[in-house]
N, C-alpha and C positions, 0 to 999 in steps of 0.2 A: 557625695557620691552613691554612697548606699543609700541614701534616704532617694535620690533621683531613679535609681535602680528599681528600687521597690515601687514606686510611683509608678514606672512604666510598666512594670510585671502587674501592677494592681487593673490598670487601665487594660492591658493586654487580655487579662483574666476576665475582665468584664465584659470587654467584647467579643472574646471567643464566646463567652457563653450565653452571648445575647440570646435569646430564644429558645433554648435548649431546654430551659428547667431545673439542670441539674449543676449543684454548687462544683467550682474549682477551688482547688486550692494552687499557692505558688510558692510550693517546698513547705519547708519547717517554719518558716519564719512569721509571725501573724501577720494579719493584713492589715495594711495599712488605711488610713481615712481617706476616703475617695476623694478624689481632686474634684476642679470644676468641669474636666473635660469628662469626666466618668459622670457626672451627675445632670449630663445636659438631656432634655427631653428629647426622645427620638422623632423623628419625623415620622409623621402617619403615611402609611401606604395608602393610595385610593384603591377601594373595594373594587375587583373586577365586575362589570356589567353582566350581567346573564344576557346568553344568546340564546332567544328562544328557539324551541325544540319544533322541528315541523311535526303538522299535525297530519291524522291519518289522510285526510281530504287533501293534502299536498304531496303523498307520494304516490309516485307512478305504479299503475296496476302490475302485476307480475308479467303478464302478458305483452307490457311496455318496456319492461328492464332485458336487460343483455342476460342471457342464460335463463331467464326466467320461463314461466310455465309456457308449453309449446316449442321451444326452443332444443326439446331433447331429439334426438335423430333414434329411430328405431334400432334395436338389438340385431345384429347380423353377423353372421359366420361367413369368414373369406372360404371361397373354394377356387384353390389355383390349381392349373392346367398350366404345361410347357409344351407349346408344339417345336417339335426338331424334324430334321429330314426322317427320322428312324419312327416317328409316332408321336403318340399322346403319353405324357407322364404328368402325374402317376396313372394308372388306367382305372383305380377305384379309389373315391373320397367319401368317407364319413362324415355326417353332420349331425347334430340334434335336430328332432322333428320341431316342425312348426316357427321355428326361427328363419327370418329375413336371412335370404343367402346374398353375397356378392361375388359373381362369376367375374374371375381373375383371370384371362388369358395372355400369355406372354408367346409372342411368335418369333420364334428362330427361324423361319423358314425364307426363301428368298421371294415368295408370292404372299397374297393377302389370305387370311384363314376366317373362316365363318365358324363360329361355336354355335349349337342351338341345343339347348336343354328342353325337353318336352312340356309343352304349354308354355313357354316364354319367347319373346321376341328374340331375333337372332344379335349376335355380338360377331363383328367384324373388327379384325385387327391387322392393321399393315405391317409388313415385315420390318423385323428388329423392335417392334413396338407393343407395348401393354396395354390391355382395353379391359374396361370394367362394366360391369351389368349389374345392378341389383333385381333381385328376384323374390318374388314373395315365398313365404315360407312353404313348407312340403309337409304330408302326412307320412308317416311312417313307411317306408317303400324303398323302391329301387328304382332312379330315374336315368334314362340313357342321355347322353351327350355328345351329339353328331359334331365332327366336324368337318369340312369342305375338303381337305386332304383326303378323305378317308378313312380318317382317325376314329376311334369310339371311346368313350370314357363312361364311369358310371357313379353317380352320387348315390349313396346310402344314406336315407335319412333315420331317425330314431337310435341313431348310437352316438359314441363318443365322437368328438372331432379329430380328423387326423388321415392320414393317406389309408 
């Protein structure tokens, strides 16, 4: 029985250490002679086939890749105004100079409102809605925004963003 146990331990030690390159011991008893199962020649595993990597001519151009060159949007600064029965809030908004602007107008009145920044197309917003208009950046200065309900606000460029 002890001999069978020793043979099983020897086979287990050989199999556990297969491919590791580190010797293993099975307790303090001497290692018995290998059995027929332990001396079998292992089956060779096939070498993986090489997958050819794509060459530079097979790669799509950066313009053709999603998120590639040309897909960028210009940096823009949101300029938010809220139109209510009591007027326009905030009355003044500061933004950095030269960056594109996104005029964002929320209309909380019961009538359509039109907002127009000097030198830009008008933006008409229906009641209860929010409208957006992209505008080219401006040089440092003060620019009036006129609202069709008679309200007015000012965008000051060349300063830190905020009201």
